[in-house]
C-alpha positions in Angstrom: -6.9 -66.9 -129.7 -6.2 -66.4 -126.0 -9.0 -64.8 -124.0 -9.0 -63.3 -120.5 -7.8 -60.3 -118.6 -4.2 -59.0 -118.9 -2.1 -56.0 -117.9 0.4 -54.1 -120.1 2.2 -50.8 -120.1 2.4 -48.3 -123.0 3.5 -44.7 -123.6 1.3 -42.2 -125.5 0.9 -38.5 -125.8 -2.4 -36.8 -125.0 -3.4 -33.1 -125.1 -5.8 -32.3 -122.3 -7.2 -28.8 -121.6 -7.1 -27.7 -118.0 -10.5 -26.7 -116.7 -9.0 -23.4 -115.6 -7.9 -22.8 -119.2 -11.5 -23.2 -120.3 -12.6 -20.7 -117.6 -9.8 -18.2 -118.8 -11.1 -18.5 -122.3 -14.6 -17.8 -121.1 -13.5 -14.8 -119.2 -11.7 -13.5 -122.3 -15.0 -13.9 -124.2 -17.1 -12.1 -121.6 -18.2 -8.5 -122.1 -17.8 -6.1 -119.2 -21.3 -6.7 -117.7 -20.9 -10.5 -117.8 -17.5 -10.2 -116.2 -18.8 -8.1 -113.4 -21.5 -10.8 -112.6 -18.9 -13.5 -112.8 -16.6 -11.7 -110.3 -19.5 -11.2 -107.9 -20.2 -15.0 -108.0 -16.5 -15.8 -107.4 -16.5 -13.4 -104.4 -19.4 -15.3 -102.9 -18.0 -18.7 -103.6 -14.3 -18.2 -102.7 -13.5 -16.8 -99.2 -9.9 -16.1 -100.2 -11.1 -13.3 -102.5 -12.2 -10.0 -101.0 -12.9 -6.4 -101.9 -10.4 -3.7 -101.1 -12.2 -1.5 -98.6 -11.9 2.3 -98.6 -10.2 2.3 -95.2 -7.5 -0.1 -96.6 -6.8 2.2 -99.5 -5.3 4.9 -97.4 -2.9 2.5 -95.7 -2.0 0.8 -98.9 -1.6 3.9 -101.0 2.2 4.3 -100.5 2.7 0.6 -101.2 0.6 1.0 -104.3 2.7 3.9 -105.6 5.9 2.0 -105.0 4.3 -1.0 -106.9 3.4 1.3 -109.7 7.0 2.6 -110.0 8.3 -0.9 -110.0 5.9 -1.9 -112.8 7.0 1.0 -114.9 10.7 -0.1 -114.6 9.9 -3.8 -115.2 8.3 -5.2 -118.3 7.0 -8.3 -116.6 4.2 -8.3 -114.1 5.3 -9.0 -110.5 2.6 -11.5 -109.5 4.0 -11.9 -106.0 3.6 -8.2 -105.2 0.1 -8.2 -106.8 -1.1 -11.2 -104.8 0.2 -9.9 -101.5 -0.7 -6.2 -101.7 -3.9 -6.4 -103.6 -4.8 -6.1 -107.3 -6.7 -3.2 -108.9 -9.1 -4.6 -111.4 -10.8 -1.3 -112.0 -11.0 2.1 -110.5 -11.1 3.3 -106.9 -13.8 2.1 -104.5 -15.6 5.5 -104.8 -15.7 5.1 -108.5 -17.0 1.6 -108.3 -19.8 2.6 -106.0 -20.8 5.6 -108.2 -20.5 3.8 -111.6 -21.9 0.4 -110.7 -24.5 -0.5 -113.3 -28.0 -0.9 -111.9 -30.1 -3.4 -113.8 -33.4 -1.8 -114.8 -36.4 -3.3 -113.1 -38.9 -4.9 -115.3 -42.4 -3.3 -115.0 -45.6 -4.2 -116.6 -46.2 -2.3 -119.8 -49.1 -2.1 -122.2 -48.5 -3.8 -125.5 -50.5 -3.5 -128.7 -53.1 -6.2 -127.7 -53.8 -4.5 -124.3 -54.3 -1.2 -126.2 -56.8 -2.7 -128.6 -58.6 -4.6 -125.8 -59.1 -1.4 -123.9 -60.7 0.2 -126.9 -63.0 -2.8 -127.5 -64.2 -2.6 -123.9 -65.3 1.0 -124.5 -67.6 -0.2 -127.4 -71.0 -1.6 -127.0 -70.4 -5.3 -127.9 -72.2 -8.4 -126.9 -70.4 -11.3 -125.1 -70.6 -13.2 -128.4 -68.9 -10.4 -130.2 -66.3 -10.0 -127.5 -65.4 -13.7 -127.8 -64.8 -13.3 -131.5 -62.8 -10.1 -130.9 -60.5 -12.0 -128.6 -59.9 -14.5 -131.3 -58.9 -11.7 -133.7 -56.6 -10.1 -131.1 -54.8 -13.4 -130.6 -53.9 -13.5 -134.2 -52.5 -9.9 -134.6 -48.8 -9.9 -134.7 -46.3 -7.3 -133.3 -46.4 -5.2 -136.4 -50.2 -4.9 -136.2 -51.0 -7.2 -139.1 -53.6 -10.0 -139.0 -51.5 -13.1 -139.2 -54.3 -15.6 -139.9 -57.0 -15.8 -142.5 -60.6 -15.3 -141.7 -61.3 -19.0 -142.4 -58.6 -20.0 -139.9 -60.1 -17.7 -137.3 -63.6 -19.0 -137.9 -62.4 -22.5 -137.6 -60.7 -21.9 -134.3 -63.6 -19.9 -132.6 -66.2 -22.4 -133.9 -64.3 -25.3 -132.5 -64.5 -23.5 -129.1 -68.2 -23.0 -129.6 -68.7 -26.6 -130.5 -67.1 -27.7 -127.2 -69.8 -25.7 -125.3 -72.7 -26.9 -127.6 -71.7 -30.5 -127.1 -70.1 -30.9 -123.7 -70.4 -34.6 -123.7 -67.9 -34.8 -126.6 -65.5 -32.5 -124.8 -65.8 -34.7 -121.6 -65.0 -37.8 -123.7 -62.0 -36.1 -125.2 -60.8 -34.9 -121.7 -61.3 -38.4 -120.3 -59.2 -39.9 -123.0 -56.5 -37.4 -122.3 -56.7 -38.1 -118.6 -56.4 -41.9 -119.2 -53.3 -41.4 -121.3 -51.8 -39.1 -118.6 -52.5 -41.7 -115.9 -50.7 -44.4 -117.9 -47.7 -42.2 -118.5 -47.1 -41.3 -114.8 -46.9 -43.1 -111.4 -50.1 -44.3 -109.8 -49.8 -42.0 -106.8 -49.8 -38.9 -109.1 -52.7 -40.1 -111.3 -55.6 -38.7 -109.1 -54.0 -35.3 -108.9 -53.4 -35.3 -112.7 -57.0 -36.3 -113.3 -58.2 -33.5 -111.1 -55.9 -31.0 -112.8 -57.0 -31.9 -116.4 -60.7 -32.1 -115.7 -61.0 -28.3 -115.8 -64.2 -26.3 -114.9 -67.5 -27.9 -115.8 -68.9 -27.0 -119.1 -71.6 -24.3 -119.0 -74.8 -25.5 -120.5 -75.3 -23.9 -123.8 -78.3 -21.7 -124.4 -79.3 -24.3 -127.0 -77.7 -26.6 -129.4 -78.6 -24.1 -132.1 -76.6 -24.1 -135.3 -77.0 -20.4 -135.4 -74.6 -20.2 -132.4 -71.7 -20.8 -134.8 -70.0 -17.8 -136.3 -70.3 -17.1 -140.0 -68.1 -15.3 -142.4 -70.3 -12.3 -142.2 -69.7 -12.1 -138.4 -65.9 -12.3 -139.0 -65.9 -9.6 -141.7 -68.0 -7.3 -139.4 -65.6 -7.9 -136.5 -62.6 -7.3 -138.8 -64.1 -3.9 -139.8 -64.5 -3.0 -136.2 -60.9 -3.8 -135.3 -59.6 -2.0 -138.4 -61.3 1.2 -137.1 -59.3 1.1 -133.8 -56.1 3.0 -133.0 -53.4 2.8 -134.3 -54.7 3.4 -137.8 -53.9 0.5 -140.1 -54.1 -2.2 -137.4 -55.7 -5.5 -138.4 -54.7 -5.2 -142.0 -53.9 -8.4 -143.9 -51.2 -7.0 -146.1 -49.3 -3.7 -146.8 -51.8 -2.5 -149.4 -54.8 -2.9 -147.0 -52.8 -1.2 -144.2 -52.1 1.9 -146.4 -55.7 2.0 -147.6 -57.0 2.0 -144.0 -54.8 4.9 -143.1 -55.8 6.9 -146.2 -59.5 6.4 -145.4 -58.7 7.5 -141.9 -57.2 10.7 -143.4 -60.3 11.2 -145.6 -58.0 11.0 -148.6 -60.1 8.6 -150.8 -60.4 10.9 -153.8 -56.7 11.6 -154.2 -54.4 10.1 -156.8 -52.4 8.5 -153.9 -55.5 6.5 -152.9 -56.1 5.4 -156.5 -52.5 4.3 -157.0 -52.6 2.1 -153.9 -56.1 0.8 -154.5 -56.0 0.2 -158.3 -52.3 -0.2 -159.3 -50.3 -1.3 -156.2 -48.0 -3.7 -158.0 -46.9 -1.0 -160.5 -46.6 1.5 -157.7 -44.1 -0.6 -155.7 -42.2 -1.3 -158.9 -41.8 2.4 -159.6 -43.3 2.2 -163.1 -43.9 6.0 -163.2 -44.4 6.2 -167.0 -46.9 3.3 -167.1 -48.9 4.8 -164.2 -48.9 8.2 -165.8 -50.4 6.8 -169.0 -52.9 4.8 -167.1 -54.2 7.7 -165.0 -53.7 10.3 -167.7 -51.3 12.5 -165.6 -47.7 13.5 -165.8 -45.0 11.2 -164.4 -44.0 13.9 -162.0 -47.6 13.9 -160.6 -47.4 10.2 -160.0 -44.1 10.5 -158.2 -45.5 13.3 -156.1 -48.5 11.2 -155.2 -46.3 8.3 -154.3 -44.2 10.5 -152.1 -47.3 11.2 -150.0 -47.1 7.6 -148.8 -44.1 8.4 -146.7 -46.3 10.0 -144.1 -48.0 6.7 -143.5 -46.9 4.0 -141.1 -46.3 0.6 -142.8 -46.0 -1.2 -139.4 -48.4 0.6 -137.1 -48.2 -2.0 -134.3 -44.5 -1.2 -133.5 -45.6 1.9 -131.7 -46.6 -0.4 -128.8 -43.8 -2.9 -129.2 -42.5 -4.5 -125.9 -38.9 -4.5 -127.1 -36.9 -2.3 -124.8 -33.9 -0.1 -125.9 -30.6 -1.9 -125.8 -27.9 -0.1 -123.8 -24.2 -0.6 -124.6 -21.4 -0.2 -122.0 -18.1 0.0 -124.0 -15.3 -2.3 -122.8 -12.6 0.0 -124.1 -12.1 3.8 -124.6 -10.0 5.5 -127.2 -9.2 9.2 -126.6 -7.0 11.6 -128.5 -4.6 13.2 -125.9 -1.8 15.4 -127.0 -2.1 14.4 -130.7 -1.9 10.7 -129.9 -4.6 8.2 -129.5 -4.6 6.5 -126.0 -6.4 3.3 -125.2 -8.0 2.7 -121.8 -9.9 -0.2 -120.3 -13.3 0.8 -119.2 -13.3 -1.2 -116.0 -14.1 1.5 -113.4 -17.4 -0.2 -112.7 -15.6 -3.2 -111.4 -14.4 -3.8 -107.8 -10.8 -4.0 -106.6 -9.8 -7.6 -105.6 -7.1 -9.0 -103.4 -6.4 -12.1 -101.4 -8.0 -12.1 -98.0 -5.3 -11.6 -95.4 -7.2 -13.1 -92.6 -7.6 -16.4 -94.6 -4.0 -16.2 -95.6 -3.0 -16.2 -91.9 -5.3 -19.2 -91.3 -3.7 -21.0 -94.3 -0.2 -20.5 -92.8 -1.1 -22.5 -89.6 -1.3 -25.9 -91.3 -0.5 -27.9 -88.1 -4.0 -27.4 -86.7 -5.8 -28.4 -89.9 -7.2 -31.7 -90.9 -6.3 -33.1 -94.3 -9.7 -32.2 -95.7 -9.2 -28.6 -94.5 -5.7 -28.4 -96.0 -7.1 -29.6 -99.3 -9.9 -27.2 -99.3 -7.7 -24.2 -98.4 -5.1 -25.1 -101.0 -7.8 -25.4 -103.6 -9.4 -22.1 -102.8 -6.1 -20.3 -102.5 -4.9 -21.5 -105.9 -8.2 -20.6 -107.4 -8.0 -17.1 -106.0 -4.4 -16.6 -107.2 -5.4 -17.9 -110.6 -8.5 -15.6 -110.8 -6.4 -12.5 -110.2 -3.8 -13.6 -112.8 -6.5 -14.4 -115.4 -8.1 -11.0 -115.0 -4.8 -9.2 -115.5 -4.1 -11.4 -118.5 -7.5 -10.5 -120.0 -6.8 -6.9 -119.4 -3.4 -7.0 -121.1 -4.7 -9.0 -124.0 -7.5 -6.5 -124.7 -5.2 -3.6 -124.5 -2.7 -5.2 -126.9 -5.4 -5.9 -129.5 -6.9 -2.5 -129.3 -3.6 -0.7 -129.4 -2.7 -2.5 -132.6 -6.1 -1.7 -134.1 -5.6 2.0 -133.3 -2.2 2.1 -134.9 -3.5 0.3 -138.0 -6.6 2.3 -138.4 -5.3 5.8 -137.5 -6.5 7.2 -140.8 -10.0 6.1 -140.0 -9.9 7.9 -136.6 -8.5 11.0 -138.3 -10.5 11.2 -141.6 -13.5 8.8 -141.5 -14.8 5.5 -142.6 -13.7 5.9 -146.2 -10.1 5.5 -145.0 -10.7 2.3 -143.1 -8.1 -0.3 -144.0 -8.7 -4.0 -144.4 -7.8 -6.1 -141.4 -8.1 -9.7 -140.4 -7.8 -11.6 -137.2 -4.8 -13.4 -138.4 -2.8 -10.2 -138.9 -3.5 -9.1 -135.4 -2.6 -12.5 -134.0 0.7 -12.5 -135.8 1.7 -9.1 -134.5 0.8 -9.6 -130.8 2.0 -13.2 -130.9 -1.3 -14.9 -129.9 -3.5 -17.4 -131.5 -6.2 -16.3 -133.9 -8.9 -17.8 -131.8 -7.7 -15.7 -128.8 -8.1 -12.5 -130.9 -11.5 -13.7 -132.0 -12.6 -14.1 -128.3 -11.3 -10.6 -127.5 -13.2 -8.9 -130.3 -16.4 -10.8 -130.0 -19.3 -8.8 -128.4 -17.0 -6.1 -127.3 -17.5 -2.4 -127.9 -15.1 0.6 -127.9 -15.9 4.2 -127.3 -14.0 6.3 -129.9 -14.2 9.9 -131.2 -16.1 8.4 -134.1 -18.7 6.9 -131.9 -19.3 3.6 -130.0 -18.4 0.8 -132.3 -18.1 -3.0 -132.0 -14.5 -4.3 -132.3 -15.6 -6.4 -135.3 -16.2 -3.1 -137.1 -12.5 -2.7 -137.7 -12.2 -6.1 -139.4 -13.1 -6.4 -143.1 -12.0 -8.1 -146.2 -9.8 -6.5 -148.8 -10.2 -5.4 -152.5 -7.2 -4.8 -154.7 -6.3 -1.4 -156.1 -4.2 -0.1 -158.9 -1.6 1.3 -156.5 -1.0 -2.2 -154.9 -2.6 -1.3 -151.6 -5.7 -3.1 -150.5 -9.0 -1.3 -149.8 -11.4 -2.3 -147.0 -14.8 -3.6 -148.1 -16.4 -1.4 -145.4 -14.8 1.7 -146.9 -15.9 0.6 -150.4 -19.5 0.4 -149.1 -19.2 3.9 -147.6 -17.9 5.3 -150.9 -20.7 3.6 -152.8 -23.3 5.1 -150.5 -21.7 8.5 -151.0 -21.8 8.1 -154.8 -25.5 7.3 -154.8 -26.2 10.2 -152.4 -24.5 12.7 -154.7 -25.9 11.3 -158.0 -28.2 13.1 -160.4 -31.7 11.7 -159.5 -32.8 12.2 -163.1 -30.0 10.0 -164.3 -29.1 7.7 -161.5 -25.9 5.7 -161.6 -26.2 2.1 -162.8 -24.1 -0.7 -161.3 -21.8 -0.7 -164.3 -21.3 3.1 -164.1 -20.4 2.7 -160.4 -17.8 0.1 -161.4 -16.2 2.6 -163.8 -16.1 5.3 -161.1 -14.3 2.9 -158.7 -11.9 2.0 -161.5 -11.1 5.7 -161.9 -10.1 5.7 -158.3 -7.9 2.6 -158.8 -10.2 0.1 -157.2 -10.9 -3.1 -159.0 -14.4 -4.3 -158.3 -16.9 -6.5 -160.1 -20.4 -5.4 -161.0 -22.0 -8.3 -159.0 -20.0 -7.1 -156.0 -21.4 -3.6 -156.4 -24.9 -5.1 -156.6 -24.3 -7.1 -153.4 -23.0 -4.0 -151.5 -25.9 -2.0 -152.8 -28.4 -4.6 -151.5 -26.6 -4.6 -148.1 -27.0 -0.8 -147.9 -30.7 -1.0 -148.8 -30.2 1.0 -152.0 -32.6 0.4 -154.8 -31.5 -0.3 -158.4 -31.0 2.7 -160.7 -34.4 2.2 -162.5 -36.3 2.5 -159.2 -34.2 5.5 -158.0 -34.9 7.5 -161.1 -36.9 10.8 -160.6 -38.6 12.7 -163.4 
């Protein structure tokens, strides 16, 4: 076999995606807020892009009107006119300045742990108790429940106490950690690392007394203190204990409700009304009435002080009924108007005075600016095409409600507007539309189909809405079983399996018929 270097020619086909195509796909994927931020970054990075100032709007208004008339006559977009005379991405400059979204400033807020700590500071507790209390607070989750067992809390806090009772062991451990850190980093950084890891000197313990360790009795006493704090039910280890704490707070320990939670909680959550009635020698209706009293309690008391902020949605599209027809608009009034910088265009025309590097830079930025304007317009037209088709297809939904929502897939939309299915998916992902029926995600209009006797398909989302309505109108003394719901759908000409009804019922959070029954 001959070895060595050689040259040869060959022909082959390759498919390479232009980096600009990647960026165009990303822009199509972006919601309105993300697109605004992206445009602001492009304005800073590309000097050939600029905002259309208010004083320029008055001079360019006649030209803009002529451009609008020409666009109405022509089906194709006149890119040359857009690039030279400016491109309106959104509304007017005044609208942009008035409607520009202001990011809310993050401010320090009090969470559940801060609220509990303030209450503990008002109590007369020793430093020893405060240390144990801090260990408890560190193990309370966002819902207000104690996420660790008393044994785990004791193990953690006693380990800390052990470090103070035996400082020599802690120093040995820290020295070993320092040696390992010195071996893992350059020599010149080792002294700094050793100084950083050494920490403050251990305070001499009052005495190496075994009584300094916390006991289970100490933990139970501290747990009782925390469970008396506000909000009522905090520090509970499970739902049953949380409800009992709140009932004790309401001085309701002699009621049937308290006895149900304290003595028969498994049967209570299983809605075994008849068994509970026999056990407590009361009528089933009395058991149900006592169970209904639990609705005034809070199963997750810690969420009152949750740090999660409200999520605000800015719709990307708007659908309005004007003159009996539904019109689709792009909600881009919060975006600036872009155009090519005329001063830089003049500089670009005088190529004789430029160096090759300058010519290359100017050509690159000019092409990037032209492409950016075209990509924004393409995104705009694609979103309008998709939403217009959805409105035409789902007109019955806009007129009559969710029960008339028709099945729709991404492939159907892609075939009608002559685009790839992945393009439609990017358009509908994380986008919202403001409609007379509320602000809805575009994905809401897409659902699978179920066959009917008439030959037309029914949307799975409309089936769930009908199921919810059936359960809401049922006789609570004789609630509908899954099989009875199947028969009701068959009477309406909808073929559906019982397991599908059970799946939809679980998705809607509807209990089985046995647990919905009222006596």
